[in-house]
C-alpha positions as CSV (number, residue, x, y, z in Angstrom):
1,X,-17.0,25.3,5.5
2,X,-19.9,23.1,6.9
3,X,-19.3,22.0,10.3
4,X,-19.4,18.0,10.4
5,X,-21.6,16.3,12.9
6,X,-19.7,15.3,16.0
7,X,-20.9,11.7,15.8
8,X,-19.5,11.5,12.3
9,X,-16.1,12.8,13.4
10,X,-16.2,10.4,16.3
11,X,-17.1,7.5,14.2
12,X,-14.4,8.3,11.6
13,X,-11.8,8.2,14.0
14,X,-12.9,5.0,15.6
15,X,-12.8,3.3,12.3
16,X,-9.4,4.7,11.4
17,X,-8.1,3.7,14.6
18,X,-9.4,0.0,14.2
19,X,-8.0,-0.1,10.7
20,X,-4.4,1.1,11.8
21,X,-4.5,-1.2,14.8
22,X,-5.4,-4.2,12.1
23,X,-2.6,-3.1,10.2
24,X,-0.3,-3.1,13.0
25,X,-1.5,-6.7,13.9
26,X,-0.3,-8.0,10.5
27,X,2.9,-6.0,10.4
28,X,4.0,-7.4,13.6
29,X,3.1,-11.1,12.5
30,X,5.4,-10.6,9.6
31,X,8.4,-8.7,10.8
32,X,8.4,-9.6,14.6
33,X,6.8,-13.2,14.4
34,X,8.5,-13.8,11.1
35,X,5.5,-15.3,9.4
36,X,7.0,-14.0,6.0
37,X,5.1,-14.5,2.6
38,X,6.7,-16.4,-0.1
39,X,5.6,-13.3,-2.4
40,X,7.0,-10.4,-0.9
41,X,4.4,-8.3,-2.4
42,X,1.8,-9.6,-0.1
43,X,3.5,-8.2,2.8
44,X,2.5,-5.0,1.4
45,X,-1.2,-6.3,0.4
46,X,-2.2,-7.8,3.5
47,X,-1.4,-4.9,6.0
48,X,-2.9,-2.4,3.2
49,X,-6.1,-4.3,3.2
50,X,-6.5,-4.0,7.0
51,X,-6.5,-0.1,6.6
52,X,-10.0,-0.5,5.4
53,X,-11.3,-3.8,6.0
54,X,-9.8,-3.9,9.5
55,X,-10.5,-7.1,11.5
56,X,-12.0,-8.8,8.4
57,X,-8.8,-8.5,6.8
58,X,-6.7,-10.0,9.7
59,X,-9.2,-12.8,9.8
60,X,-8.6,-13.3,5.9
61,X,-4.8,-13.1,6.6
62,X,-4.9,-15.8,9.4
63,X,-7.0,-17.9,7.3
64,X,-5.2,-17.7,3.9
65,X,-2.1,-15.7,4.2
66,X,-0.2,-16.7,7.3
67,X,-0.5,-20.6,6.3
68,X,1.5,-19.8,3.2
69,X,4.5,-18.7,5.2
70,X,7.6,-20.9,5.3
71,X,7.5,-20.5,9.3
72,X,3.9,-22.0,9.4
73,X,4.4,-24.6,7.0
74,X,7.5,-26.0,8.9
75,X,5.4,-26.5,12.0
76,X,2.2,-27.8,10.1
77,X,3.5,-29.2,6.9
78,X,0.6,-28.5,4.8
79,X,-1.5,-25.4,4.5
80,X,-5.4,-25.6,4.9
81,X,-7.3,-25.9,1.7
82,X,-8.5,-22.7,0.7
83,X,-12.3,-22.1,-0.4
84,X,-12.8,-21.6,-4.2
85,X,-13.4,-17.7,-3.9
86,X,-10.2,-17.2,-1.9
87,X,-8.1,-16.7,-4.6
88,X,-10.3,-14.1,-6.2
89,X,-10.4,-12.4,-3.1
90,X,-6.7,-12.2,-2.6
91,X,-6.4,-11.0,-6.2
92,X,-9.0,-8.3,-5.8
93,X,-7.0,-7.2,-2.7
94,X,-4.0,-7.0,-4.6
95,X,-5.6,-4.7,-7.2
96,X,-7.2,-2.8,-4.3
97,X,-3.6,-2.1,-2.8
98,X,-2.8,-0.3,-6.1
99,X,-5.8,1.9,-5.8
100,X,-5.1,2.5,-2.1
101,X,-1.5,3.5,-2.5
102,X,-2.8,5.8,-5.7
103,X,-5.3,7.3,-3.6
104,X,-3.0,8.3,-0.8
105,X,-0.3,9.6,-2.8
106,X,-2.4,11.2,-5.4
107,X,-4.5,13.1,-2.8
108,X,-1.4,14.3,-0.8
109,X,0.0,15.3,-4.2
110,X,-2.9,17.3,-5.3
111,X,-3.8,19.0,-2.0
112,X,-0.1,19.8,-1.1
113,X,0.2,21.8,-4.4
114,X,-3.3,23.1,-4.3
115,X,-4.1,21.9,-7.6
116,X,-7.6,22.7,-9.3
117,X,-9.5,22.2,-12.3
118,X,-12.7,24.4,-12.9
119,X,-12.2,25.7,-9.1
120,X,-12.4,22.0,-7.9
121,X,-9.5,19.9,-6.4
122,X,-11.7,16.9,-7.0
123,X,-10.9,16.7,-10.7
124,X,-7.1,16.7,-10.3
125,X,-7.6,14.1,-7.6
126,X,-9.2,11.7,-9.9
127,X,-6.6,12.2,-12.4
128,X,-3.8,11.8,-9.8
129,X,-5.4,9.0,-8.0
130,X,-5.7,6.8,-11.2
131,X,-2.1,7.7,-12.6
132,X,-0.5,6.7,-9.2
133,X,-2.6,3.5,-8.9
134,X,-1.3,2.5,-12.4
135,X,2.2,3.4,-11.6
136,X,1.9,1.3,-8.4
137,X,0.5,-1.5,-10.3
138,X,3.3,-1.4,-12.7
139,X,5.8,-1.1,-10.0
140,X,4.6,-4.4,-8.3
141,X,4.9,-6.2,-11.5
142,X,8.4,-5.0,-12.0
143,X,9.4,-6.2,-8.6
144,X,7.9,-9.8,-9.3
145,X,9.4,-10.0,-13.0
146,X,12.8,-11.3,-11.6
147,X,13.3,-13.6,-14.4
148,X,12.8,-11.2,-17.4
149,X,16.2,-9.9,-17.2
150,X,16.7,-6.5,-19.5
151,X,13.2,-7.0,-20.5
152,X,11.8,-6.4,-17.0
153,X,10.3,-3.0,-17.5
154,X,8.6,-4.1,-20.7
155,X,7.4,-7.3,-19.1
156,X,5.9,-5.7,-16.0
157,X,4.1,-3.2,-18.1
158,X,2.7,-6.0,-20.5
159,X,1.5,-8.0,-17.5
160,X,-0.2,-5.1,-15.8
161,X,-2.1,-3.9,-18.9
162,X,-3.2,-7.6,-19.5
163,X,-3.9,-8.7,-16.1
164,X,-4.6,-5.8,-13.9
165,X,-5.7,-2.6,-15.8
166,X,-9.2,-3.7,-16.1
167,X,-9.7,-4.4,-12.4
168,X,-7.7,-1.3,-11.4
169,X,-10.0,0.8,-13.8
170,X,-13.3,-0.4,-12.3
171,X,-11.9,-0.3,-8.9
172,X,-11.1,3.4,-9.4
173,X,-14.4,4.3,-11.3
174,X,-16.3,3.1,-8.3
175,X,-14.0,4.8,-5.7
176,X,-13.9,8.1,-7.5
177,X,-17.8,8.0,-8.2
178,X,-18.1,7.3,-4.6
179,X,-16.1,10.5,-3.7
180,X,-17.9,12.6,-6.2
181,X,-21.3,11.8,-4.7
182,X,-20.0,12.4,-1.1
183,X,-18.7,16.0,-2.2
184,X,-21.5,17.2,-4.7
185,X,-24.6,15.6,-3.0
186,X,-23.9,14.8,0.6
187,X,-21.2,17.3,1.9
188,X,-21.6,19.9,-0.9
189,X,-18.1,21.0,0.0
190,X,-14.5,19.8,-0.8
191,X,-13.6,17.5,2.1
192,X,-10.1,18.1,3.4
193,X,-7.3,15.3,3.9
194,X,-6.8,16.9,7.3
195,X,-10.3,15.7,8.6
196,X,-10.7,12.0,9.7
197,X,-14.1,12.1,8.0
198,X,-12.3,12.5,4.6
199,X,-10.2,9.2,5.1
200,X,-13.3,7.5,6.6
201,X,-15.2,8.3,3.2
202,X,-12.0,7.1,1.5
203,X,-12.3,3.7,3.5
204,X,-15.9,3.3,2.4
205,X,-14.9,4.0,-1.1
206,X,-12.1,1.4,-1.1
207,X,-14.7,-1.3,0.2
208,X,-17.0,-0.3,-2.8
209,X,-14.3,-0.4,-5.1
210,X,-13.4,-3.8,-3.9
211,X,-16.7,-5.3,-4.7
212,X,-17.0,-3.5,-8.0
213,X,-13.6,-5.0,-9.2
214,X,-14.4,-8.4,-7.9
215,X,-16.4,-9.5,-11.0
216,X,-13.8,-8.3,-13.6
217,X,-11.0,-9.8,-11.5
218,X,-12.9,-13.3,-11.4
219,X,-13.0,-13.0,-15.2
220,X,-9.3,-12.3,-15.5
221,X,-8.4,-15.2,-13.3
222,X,-10.7,-17.5,-15.1
223,X,-9.4,-16.4,-18.4
224,X,-6.1,-17.2,-17.3
225,X,-5.0,-13.3,-17.4
226,X,-4.0,-13.3,-13.7
227,X,-2.2,-15.8,-11.5
228,X,-2.8,-16.0,-7.9
229,X,-0.4,-14.2,-5.5
230,X,0.9,-15.1,-2.3
231,X,1.7,-18.8,-3.0
232,X,5.1,-20.5,-3.5
233,X,4.5,-21.5,-7.0
234,X,2.5,-19.2,-9.3
235,X,1.0,-20.9,-12.4
236,X,-1.0,-19.3,-15.0
237,X,-3.4,-21.8,-16.9
238,X,-3.8,-20.4,-20.5
239,X,-6.7,-21.7,-22.7
240,X,-5.6,-23.2,-25.9
241,X,-7.1,-21.4,-28.9
């Protein structure tokens, strides 16, 4: 096992602590100060985004998320106008949350069972991360398909494959490609989840995945395949053939 530089370990701890603190700030705003989101799924998306974007996610939440809450609207009547790119950013954060949860669950699953392919844990980790990201995305869709009745599960799967699969796939490709470069080119060893450096590398990979998934998400939004989450009314504009 290669000894990791002290400065890298310290930096990793600092970044992780800042991310966790940023997440706590948003969770407190939701649960203690009662700035609840009209779309409950956003009460997962915003805190999850703060885990890797840190204070930048808190700032975005204060500008675009908190003003959507009923408590804020009772006090200020009308939410501030969002810039044109805000909807796409929020949609990409929504996709990133699938991948974040998939990465955490998939990594813990693989390393707890010591799974390997070709004497490498990276390959089963790739598979597990992607599978759990897809399952998370379908679960998110399921809990927003309240009006689908008995067709709820099928509707969730259909909407996920139509509106989320492309973004999740691009995101995962960028994230997992980054992890492969770190393991094979930079560290020349398997990074362990017990190390803060591992999670720091994952944080950077999530940021890379976010920017990689932004263009396909923008295309999906413009084509009408995705509706912007986090608003009281969700309207999908579809182009007529």
